[in-house]
Residue frames relative to the residue before (quaternion, step in Angstrom):
aa qw qx qy qz dx dy dz
X 1.0000 0.0000 0.0000 0.0000 0.00 0.00 0.00
X 0.2904 -0.7558 0.5640 0.1621 3.56 -0.96 0.87
X 0.2067 -0.7464 0.6221 0.1145 3.53 -1.07 0.82
X 0.4961 -0.7327 0.3668 0.2873 3.59 -0.31 1.27
X 0.6816 0.4932 -0.3087 0.4438 3.59 0.80 -0.93
X 0.7769 0.3648 -0.1850 0.4786 3.56 0.75 -1.06
X 0.5910 0.6001 -0.3806 0.3818 3.62 1.08 -0.51
X 0.5489 0.6137 -0.4014 0.4013 3.60 1.18 -0.33
X 0.6486 0.5212 -0.3124 0.4583 3.60 1.24 -0.33
X 0.4553 0.7189 -0.4416 0.2845 3.61 1.21 -0.32
X 0.8542 0.1083 -0.1414 0.4886 3.54 -1.07 0.96
X 0.5678 0.5541 -0.4036 0.4557 3.58 1.19 0.44
X 0.3969 -0.6890 0.5501 0.2553 3.56 -1.12 0.66
X 0.1157 -0.8004 0.5881 0.0123 3.53 -0.86 1.07
X 0.3990 -0.6622 0.5757 0.2662 3.55 -1.19 0.64
X 0.0726 -0.8292 0.5532 -0.0330 3.57 -0.55 1.24
X 0.2664 -0.7075 0.6289 0.1814 3.55 -1.06 0.83
X 0.3090 -0.7691 0.5346 0.1650 3.58 -0.54 1.21
X 0.2058 -0.8223 0.5258 0.0712 3.56 -0.65 1.17
X 0.8203 -0.1021 0.1027 0.5533 3.58 0.92 -0.82
X 0.3437 -0.6821 0.6015 0.2339 3.51 -1.37 0.32
X 0.2253 -0.7760 0.5777 0.1154 3.57 -0.79 1.04
X 0.2996 -0.7956 0.5046 0.1503 3.57 -0.39 1.24
X 0.5672 0.6052 -0.3873 0.4025 3.62 1.19 -0.36
X 0.8139 0.1659 -0.0861 0.5502 3.59 0.94 -0.83
X 0.4294 -0.7422 0.4253 0.2897 3.59 1.32 0.27
X 0.5297 0.6015 -0.4238 0.4220 3.56 0.95 0.91
X 0.4193 -0.6575 0.5642 0.2714 3.50 -1.30 0.51
X 0.1688 -0.7536 0.6250 0.1136 3.54 -1.22 0.53
X 0.1120 0.7821 -0.6052 0.0969 3.53 -0.96 0.91
X 0.3755 -0.7052 0.5509 0.2414 3.53 -1.33 -0.13
X 0.4015 -0.6935 0.5401 0.2574 3.52 -1.13 0.71
X 0.7432 -0.4189 0.2762 0.4427 3.59 -1.28 -0.04
X 0.6864 0.4317 -0.2803 0.5137 3.61 1.27 -0.27
X 0.5410 -0.6779 0.3525 0.3515 3.56 1.31 0.46
X 0.4341 0.6754 -0.4782 0.3560 3.62 1.14 0.54
X 0.4828 -0.6749 0.4821 0.2810 3.57 -0.94 0.94
X 0.0484 -0.7727 0.6330 0.0023 3.53 -1.09 0.87
X 0.1456 -0.7777 0.6090 0.0557 3.57 -0.88 1.02
X 0.1536 0.7805 -0.5896 0.1402 3.57 -0.96 0.90
X 0.5238 -0.6280 0.4768 0.3223 3.58 -1.24 0.46
X 0.3095 0.7307 -0.5714 0.2093 3.53 -1.12 0.75
X 0.6697 -0.5104 0.3731 0.3896 3.54 -1.34 0.06
X 0.5273 -0.6342 0.4651 0.3215 3.56 -1.09 0.72
X 0.5437 0.6234 -0.3879 0.4066 3.60 1.28 -0.24
X 0.6139 0.5715 -0.3401 0.4253 3.60 1.27 -0.24
X 0.4260 0.7007 -0.4743 0.3203 3.62 1.25 -0.09
X 0.7810 0.2787 -0.2470 0.5013 3.56 -0.83 1.07
X 0.6430 0.5144 -0.3115 0.4743 3.58 1.30 -0.17
X 0.3967 -0.6397 0.5873 0.2974 3.54 -1.35 0.27
X 0.0045 0.7984 -0.6011 0.0330 3.57 -0.87 0.98
X 0.4350 -0.6587 0.5463 0.2800 3.56 -1.30 0.46
X 0.0194 -0.8002 0.5972 -0.0512 3.55 -0.78 1.10
X 0.2843 -0.7339 0.5913 0.1762 3.57 -0.93 0.92
X 0.3541 -0.7463 0.5283 0.1962 3.57 -0.75 1.07
X 0.1042 -0.8308 0.5466 0.0120 3.57 -0.71 1.12
X 0.7991 0.1030 -0.0545 0.5898 3.60 1.23 -0.29
X 0.1794 -0.7813 0.5870 0.1132 3.57 -1.07 0.72
X 0.1317 -0.7513 0.6444 0.0532 3.52 -1.14 0.81
X 0.6995 -0.4851 0.2908 0.4369 3.62 -1.16 0.27
X 0.8285 0.2169 -0.0878 0.5087 3.60 0.94 -0.83
X 0.7896 0.1595 -0.1109 0.5821 3.61 1.24 0.10
X 0.3641 -0.6947 0.5759 0.2304 3.52 -1.40 0.15
X 0.2326 -0.7282 0.6220 0.1696 3.56 -1.27 0.44
X 0.0191 0.8259 -0.5611 0.0512 3.55 -0.88 0.94
X 0.3019 -0.7048 0.5989 0.2311 3.50 -1.39 -0.16
X 0.5365 -0.6344 0.4573 0.3172 3.54 -1.03 0.85
X 0.3931 -0.7047 0.5366 0.2467 3.57 -1.03 0.80
X 0.6706 -0.5011 0.3550 0.4161 3.58 -1.26 0.31
X 0.7388 0.2970 -0.1876 0.5752 3.58 1.04 -0.76
X 0.0128 0.9021 -0.4311 0.0141 3.52 0.91 1.07
X 0.6714 0.4900 -0.3333 0.4449 3.63 0.96 -0.61
X 0.3530 -0.7469 0.5304 0.1903 3.56 -0.91 0.97
């Protein structure tokens, strides 16, 4: 299902500020420049860093992405 607001980010690379590492699901959580939550896999050492994330899925209240090869901004 597509969510109009968040689906506009699909397949786009976003600059994400990594806020925390969730040990329950082994994912990082951060926010893009529009303050939308983004969840993606990565190292807990990236907390506090800006990284490039490609958005691969949209949900009503957050996005799911994957780190790009040139992930550090």
